[in-house]
VOPA-816919 format. One record per residue (C-alpha): residue in three letters; z negated, x negated, y negated. Coordinates in steps of 0.1 Angstrom, whole numbers, padded with zeros to 4 digits, always signed. Each point is the difference from the previous one (the first is absolute). Example, Ala and Ser with C-alpha at 12.3 -4.5 7.8 and 13.67 -1.06 7.14 Angstrom:
BEGIN
ALA-0078-0123+0045/SER+0007-0014-0034/
# end
This chain:
BEGIN
MET+0005-0257+0226/PHE-0034-0003-0007/GLY-0010-0018+0031/THR-0021-0027-0021/TYR-0023+0025-0013/GLU+0000+0026+0029/SER-0038-0007+0008/THR-0009+0004-0039/PHE+0020+0034-0002/ALA-0013+0015+0034/THR-0033+0013-0017/GLY+0017+0013-0031/SER-0031+0001-0018/LEU-0013-0036+0005/TYR-0002-0006-0038/LYS-0015+0032-0009/ASN-0031-0005-0024/MET+0003-0036+0011/GLN-0004-0030-0028/VAL+0027-0023+0009/SER+0009-0034-0018/HIS+0031-0020-0003/SER+0014-0029-0019/LYS+0026+0006-0026/GLU+0024-0028+0020/ILE+0035+0013+0001/ALA+0000+0005+0035/ASN-0024+0029-0006/PHE+0021+0019-0022/HIS+0018+0026+0019/ILE+0024+0030-0005/VAL-0004+0032+0023/GLY+0025+0026-0006/ILE+0027+0027+0012/ASN+0034+0007-0015/TYR+0035+0015+0004/LYS+0011-0023+0025/LYS-0019+0012+0029/THR-0015+0033-0013/ASP+0015+0033-0013/ALA-0014+0017-0030/ALA-0022+0023+0019/ILE-0018-0028+0016/ARG-0004-0019-0033/GLY-0013+0029-0018/LEU-0030-0001+0023/TYR-0007-0035-0016/ALA+0007+0009-0036/ILE-0029-0010-0021/SER-0008+0023-0030/PRO-0018-0014-0034/ALA-0029+0017+0013/GLN+0002-0014+0034/TYR+0009-0034-0014/GLN-0033-0002-0020/GLN-0020+0009+0029/LEU+0016-0025+0023/LEU-0009-0027-0026/GLU-0036+0013-0006/ARG+0000-0003+0041/ALA+0015-0035+0002/ARG-0028-0014-0025/THR-0028+0014+0024/VAL+0016-0023+0029/GLN+0003-0030-0025/LEU+0037+0006-0004/ASP+0007-0004-0037/ASP+0034-0018-0004/LEU+0025+0026+0011/PHE+0025+0028-0011/VAL+0022+0029+0015/LEU+0033+0007-0006/SER+0009+0034+0010/THR+0035+0018-0006/CYS+0025+0020+0016/ASN+0014-0027+0020/ARG-0030-0021+0009/THR-0038-0003-0001/GLU-0014-0034+0001/VAL-0035-0018-0004/TYR+0002-0034-0013/GLY-0032-0019+0001/PHE-0025-0028+0009/ALA-0019+0009+0034/ALA-0015-0018+0029/ASN+0024+0021+0023/PRO+0029+0024-0009/GLY-0018+0026+0021/GLN-0024+0005-0028/LEU+0030+0009-0024/MET+0010+0026+0029/ASP-0034+0014-0002/LEU+0001+0006-0037/LEU+0033+0016+0000/CYS-0005+0024+0030/LYS-0035+0010-0013/GLU+0013+0011-0034/SER+0035+0013+0011/ASN+0009+0027+0025/GLY+0014-0026+0025/ASP-0011-0009+0036/ARG-0012-0037+0006/SER+0015-0001+0035/GLN+0032+0012-0014/LEU-0002-0022-0029/GLU-0004-0030+0024/GLU+0030+0009+0018/LEU+0023+0008-0030/ALA-0013-0027-0028/TYR+0010-0036-0008/VAL-0026-0026-0006/LYS+0010-0031-0019/SER-0026-0028-0012/GLY+0000-0034-0022/GLU+0033-0009-0012/GLU+0021+0026+0017/ALA-0025+0027-0016/ILE+0011-0016-0033/LYS+0036-0001+0005/HIS+0000+0037+0010/LEU-0016+0009-0034/TYR+0030-0019-0018/GLN+0024+0021+0020/VAL-0013+0033-0003/GLY-0006-0008-0042/THR+0036-0008-0002/GLY+0014+0026+0020/LEU+0012-0018+0030/ASP-0020+0017+0022/SER+0007+0035-0015/GLN+0015+0028+0018/ILE+0025-0001-0027/LEU+0010-0037-0007/GLY-0011-0011-0034/ASP-0020+0029-0007/TYR-0016-0010-0033/GLU-0027+0028-0001/ILE-0024-0016+0024/ILE-0009-0029-0023/GLY-0014+0027-0024/GLN-0021+0015+0033/ILE-0011-0035+0006/ARG-0012-0006-0036/ASN-0018+0036+0001/ALA-0017-0009+0031/THR-0013-0034-0006/LYS-0011+0012-0038/PHE-0021+0028+0017/ALA-0016-0027+0025/LYS-0010-0019-0027/ALA-0014+0026-0020/GLN-0023+0007+0031/GLN-0006-0038+0001/CYS+0016-0005+0034/LEU+0029-0025-0016/GLY-0011-0038+0004/SER+0019-0028-0017/PHE+0020-0007+0032/LEU+0017+0035+0000/GLU+0002+0003-0036/ARG+0018-0034-0003/LEU+0022+0009+0030/VAL+0012+0037-0015/ASN+0006-0017-0034/SER+0024-0024+0016/VAL+0016+0028+0020/LEU+0003+0021-0033/GLN+0018-0030-0017/VAL+0022-0006+0031/SER+0010+0037-0001/LYS+0008-0001-0038/LEU+0023-0034+0009/ILE+0020+0016+0027/LYS+0005+0030-0019/THR+0013-0019-0029/GLU+0018-0029+0017/THR+0013+0016+0032/GLY+0020+0034+0004/LEU-0025+0011+0028/SER-0012+0031-0020/LYS+0032+0007-0019/GLY+0019+0032+0005/THR-0018+0035+0004/VAL-0019+0002+0035/SER-0032+0019+0003/VAL-0013+0032+0020/ALA+0009+0020-0032/PHE+0037-0010-0002/ALA+0002+0003+0038/THR-0010+0036-0004/VAL+0028+0001-0023/ARG+0024-0013+0024/MET-0011+0022+0027/LEU+0004+0032-0020/GLU+0034-0012-0009/ARG+0008-0002+0039/ILE-0014+0032+0013/CYS-0004+0021-0031/PRO+0036-0008-0019/ASP-0004+0030-0022/VAL-0039-0008-0010/LYS+0007+0004-0035/ASN+0007+0037+0007/LYS-0034+0004+0021/LYS-0033+0012-0010/ILE-0024-0030+0002/VAL-0039+0000+0004/LEU-0017-0034-0008/LEU-0036+0000+0013/GLY-0020-0029-0015/VAL+0009-0015-0032/GLY-0015-0035+0006/LYS+0020-0033-0002/ILE+0022+0006+0027/GLY+0006+0037-0007/ARG+0009-0010-0036/ASN+0023-0029+0009/THR+0016+0025+0025/CYS+0004+0025-0024/LYS+0017-0021-0028/ASN+0025-0013+0027/MET+0011+0035+0011/ILE+0004+0007-0038/GLU+0021-0033-0007/TYR+0019-0002+0030/LEU+0007+0032+0013/GLY-0004+0021-0032/VAL-0024+0027+0014/LYS-0019+0021-0025/GLU-0014+0028+0019/VAL-0032-0017+0011/THR-0035+0015+0001/LEU-0031-0022-0003/ILE-0033+0008+0017/ASN-0032-0023-0003/ARG-0037+0005+0006/THR-0004-0010-0037/MET+0022+0025-0014/GLN+0001-0017-0034/VAL+0017-0031+0017/ALA+0027+0022+0013/ALA+0004+0017-0034/ASP+0002-0031-0021/PHE+0028-0015+0024/ALA+0018+0031+0001/ASP+0001+0000-0038/GLN+0012-0033-0004/HIS+0030+0009+0023/GLY+0006+0034-0006/LEU-0012+0013+0034/ARG-0021+0026+0012/PHE-0035+0001+0014/ALA-0022+0021+0020/PRO-0039+0003+0007/ILE-0012-0013+0034/GLU-0008+0035+0009/ASN+0036+0009+0001/MET+0009-0027+0024/VAL+0011+0022+0029/SER+0018+0024-0018/GLU+0019-0027-0019/MET+0009-0017+0032/GLN+0010+0029+0017/GLN+0027+0006-0028/ALA+0011-0036-0001/ASP+0030-0015+0018/VAL-0013-0035+0001/ILE-0036-0012-0001/LEU-0011-0035-0007/VAL-0038-0008+0007/ALA-0014-0027-0018/SER-0036+0009-0001/ASN-0030-0020+0008/ALA-0024+0020+0023/PRO-0017-0015+0028/HIS+0015+0032+0023/PRO+0029+0021+0002/THR+0003+0022-0030/VAL+0036+0015+0013/LEU-0005+0020+0032/ALA+0025+0016+0025/SER-0019+0035-0010/HIS+0012-0004-0035/LEU+0034-0002+0011/ALA+0005+0018+0034/ASN+0020+0031-0013/SER+0018-0019-0031/SER+0034-0009-0007/PRO+0016-0032+0013/LYS-0013-0031-0018/LEU+0000-0036-0003/ILE-0033-0017-0002/ILE-0006-0037-0009/ASP-0035-0012+0006/LEU-0007-0033-0021/SER-0037+0003+0010/ILE-0023-0025+0015/PRO-0018+0013+0018/PHE+0026+0029+0007/ASN-0007+0030-0022/VAL+0024+0024+0020/GLU-0013+0012+0033/ALA+0018-0012+0030/ALA+0007+0034+0013/VAL+0021+0007-0031/GLY+0027-0022+0016/ASP+0000+0021+0033/LEU+0014+0030-0023/ALA+0036+0009+0008/HIS+0009+0004-0034/ILE-0017-0029-0015/THR+0013-0036-0004/LEU-0031-0024-0004/VAL+0006-0035-0010/ASN-0030-0026-0005/VAL-0004-0034-0016/ASP+0011-0022+0028/GLU+0034+0018+0003/LEU+0004-0003-0037/SER-0004-0037+0006/LYS+0029-0003+0025/VAL+0024+0010-0029/GLN+0020-0032-0006/ASP+0017-0012-0032/GLU+0024-0029-0007/THR-0030-0010-0023/LEU-0020-0008+0030/GLN+0030-0025+0014/ASN+0002-0016-0032/ARG-0038-0005+0001/LEU+0003-0017+0033/GLY+0018-0030-0015/GLU-0028-0006-0023/VAL-0027-0003+0027/PRO+0004-0038+0005/LYS-0005-0006-0037/ALA-0032+0022+0000/ILE-0014-0017+0030/ALA+0007-0035-0016/ILE-0019+0010-0033/ILE-0029+0015+0024/GLU-0003-0033+0019/GLU-0002-0020-0031/HIS-0029+0020-0015/MET-0019+0004+0031/ASP+0000-0038+0004/GLU-0015+0000-0035/PHE-0024+0023+0010/LEU-0009-0021+0030/TYR-0004-0029-0020/TRP-0025+0016-0024/TYR-0018+0014+0028/LYS-0006-0038+0019/MET-0005-0015-0035/ARG-0028+0025-0008/LYS-0017-0009+0031/HIS+0005-0037-0007/ALA-0013+0006-0035/VAL-0035+0011+0013/VAL-0003-0035+0019/LEU+0011-0019-0030/LYS-0024+0013-0022/ALA-0026-0008+0025/VAL+0009-0034+0000/LYS+0001-0003-0038/ASP-0035+0015+0000/LYS-0012-0025+0026/LEU+0016-0031-0024/HIS-0014+0015-0030/GLU-0035+0001+0016/ILE+0004-0036+0013/HIS+0011-0009-0033/MET-0028+0017-0020/ARG-0025-0017+0024/GLU+0011-0034-0007/ILE+0003+0002-0034/GLN-0036+0016-0001/GLN-0013-0030+0019/GLN+0017-0023-0022/LYS-0015+0015-0031/ASN-0034-0003+0015/GLY+0001-0036+0000/GLY+0001+0001-0038/ASN+0026-0021-0018/TYR+0032+0000+0016/LYS+0033-0022-0006/MET+0037+0002+0011/GLU-0007-0017+0031/ASP-0026+0023+0011/ILE+0027+0031-0006/GLU+0023-0020+0021/LEU-0027-0004+0028/VAL-0005+0038-0005/SER+0038+0006+0008/SER-0003-0025+0027/ARG-0028+0018+0016/ILE+0019+0035-0002/ILE+0032-0013+0015/GLN-0021-0016+0029/LYS-0021+0031+0008/MET+0036+0021+0000/ILE+0011-0026+0025/ASN-0032+0004+0021/LEU+0003+0037-0001/MET+0035-0003+0013/ALA-0005-0027+0028/GLY-0033+0019+0010/LYS+0021+0030+0008/VAL+0025-0020+0018/ARG-0025-0019+0022/LYS-0017+0035+0006/GLU+0034+0018+0009/THR+0014-0025+0023/ASP+0024+0024+0015/LYS+0015+0007-0035/SER-0004-0032-0015/ASP+0037-0011+0003/GLN+0009+0035-0020/TYR-0027-0008-0025/ILE+0012-0035-0007/ALA+0038+0011-0004/MET-0009+0027-0023/ILE-0023-0024-0023/ASN+0029-0025+0005/ASP+0025+0027-0013/ILE-0023+0016-0026/PHE-0005-0034-0017/GLU+0036-0015+0007/THR-0014-0034+0012/GLY+0032-0010+0016/VAL-0018-0014+0029/ASN+0022+0002+0034/GLN-0025+0013+0025/GLU+0021-0010+0030/
# end
């Protein structure tokens, strides 16, 4: 897969402490990532980037002159977008700050560059590349990731403009198509899973471990769609659990009581954000039968829990297989979404190309102004000047412009036809060169 870069990747530490340089040409814009398509949640967890790791990654990037990038890390993907001389530099950054292995990443990752990388970000930001088609939460995650990178001075004008375009397109697709209509999310998939394997769930004792966004959404869905009432909330910051419990008439318990609460429960939902498993096989070895759903990335339920005969363990990958007629309806909206993406991606690429031209055009303007001022000054030095003198100055300026063009054409003989054709086109002379 990475044959083109094989010799570069071989050392693994080629870029360590090395100052590198690269242009901001579009060909040097890369994305390196892994997602649900080729890796399971356990492997993705190795490459997940926490906020603290994200800051360290950006700090490390600046030391090797990589200052225009951001990292998108969710339960379904970890991707590094940015400018670099080689995608291997982005791999190095990710592996040094995560728990991932470089050789494994080379085998499992995908690399996209230039316009292909740009298109990928549009597809990710609009939910076309999501494990659940049309997942709208991803755009908020992109917004937060790039906001953080900008605060760390690691987001240049190209990426900022691109992300703003993606945000705009995402909004258009949400309002002008049905790609994100209907209730389909990991939280809702949890409800569907509970309906299927635990039909009397509203009579069960439920423990929710972790009251972050996913935990709260899942809990609200259970209350609304399943009519559950007996839910005990546990969170490391107990006040967060207490506030949410108070809003919804639920029970909460301190983290110190986690094991005893889990042992008494029939269903355990784990939506914590710990870097290592918090629910262990030893906690439940002698407990009653239970259904445990792990919504965390990396997994917060020890794999050995699934080996216990009396425990049914479900993770996020299994949840994402829960299909709904809503997904079928969304598939019909994909062509509309793609058309919107293509239109706005073309606009972005036009901006990028015109920005490059603007630099040249400004330089030409400055050159012409320099010639103009020099001729005017020479005329002023002659004392009194009349209209015919001004006309003479204009003629001189025009002639000097022609001389500059002619000199370039004579010097670059192999490109002379291209130059003459371009000049002919720009000034619309109507001259037939055949």
